[in-house]
Residue, then its C-alpha position, 0 to 999 in steps of 0.5 A: x500500500x505504501x508503494x502505491x501511495x508514494x507512486x500516486x504522490x510522485x505524479x506531477x504535471x509537466x508544463x515544458x517539453x523537450x523536442x523528443x519523440x515519445x516511443x510508439x510502445x510508450x504511447x500505446x501503453x498510455x492509450x491502453x491505460x486510458x482505454x481501461x479506465x472506468x466508465x459510467x455503466x461501462x459504456x466505454x464511449x471515450x474517443x481518443x484523438x491523438x495528435x503528433x503533427x506539429x502543424x496540427x498542434x500549432x493550428x489548434x493553438x491558434x484556434x484556441x487563442x482566437x476562441x478565447x478572444x471570441x469569448x472575451x478572454x484574450x490570451x497573451x501573444x504566443x500563448x500555447x495552451x498545450x505547452x508544445x508536447x510531442x503528443x496531445x491526446x484529446x478525450x471526447x465523449x458523446x453529447x448524450x452521455x451524462x457520464x461523458x465528462x467523468x469518463x474522460x476524467x478517469x481516462x486522463x488520470x489513468x493516462x497520467x499515471x501510466x505516463x509517470x510510470x514510464x518517466x514521461x511528463x504529462x499535464x491535464x489540459x482544460x482549455x479545449x473543454x472550456x471552449x467545447x461549444x466554439x464552432x470554429x474549434x469544433x469544425x477543426x476537430x471534426x475535420x480531424x475525426x471527432x464525431x459531430x455528436x461528441x465534445x471535448x472534455x479534456x486533453x493530455x499533453x505528453x512528452x519528455x520533460x524539459x529538464x536536464x535529464x528529461x525526467x519529470x519532477x517526482x517530488x510530492x507537492x504540498x497539499x493546501x486544500x482538499x479537506x476531508x470530513x469523516x462522518x461516524 
């Protein structure tokens, strides 16, 4: 039990990445972990859009900047919501699935834990969820393979951490919140 708890505490978010490719077998393991996440009523409706193409990542970053502008929330010049990873995994789910957001959250956590076990950096990305009603962004995502009856509920930046050794930070972070109340 102590080893599992230490492993969970050591998972940290990475927000800067090396320009180094994630091996295919590592990416497959991360995706498999996401696919085996729990889902409400075991529907298994999470759709994973995996982007490794830098031009597509750049276009998506531009569309997100424009989407925030349309929403009245300007971002600074050069803002890149995904931190320029080797891989961006977008999790989508059906609009008619009331468990879709939670199912995507479970998949994202499984993938972050697998990434940590492989010494890869990862970071949960919310901006596409925040803009999941934006017609310009959705149109682009539809062209990439998202079904028109799906919406984005989260994404995962994945790659090698931009540290001297390429390893993510595994120092447990301080807990400043998350109160616990036990009712006996």
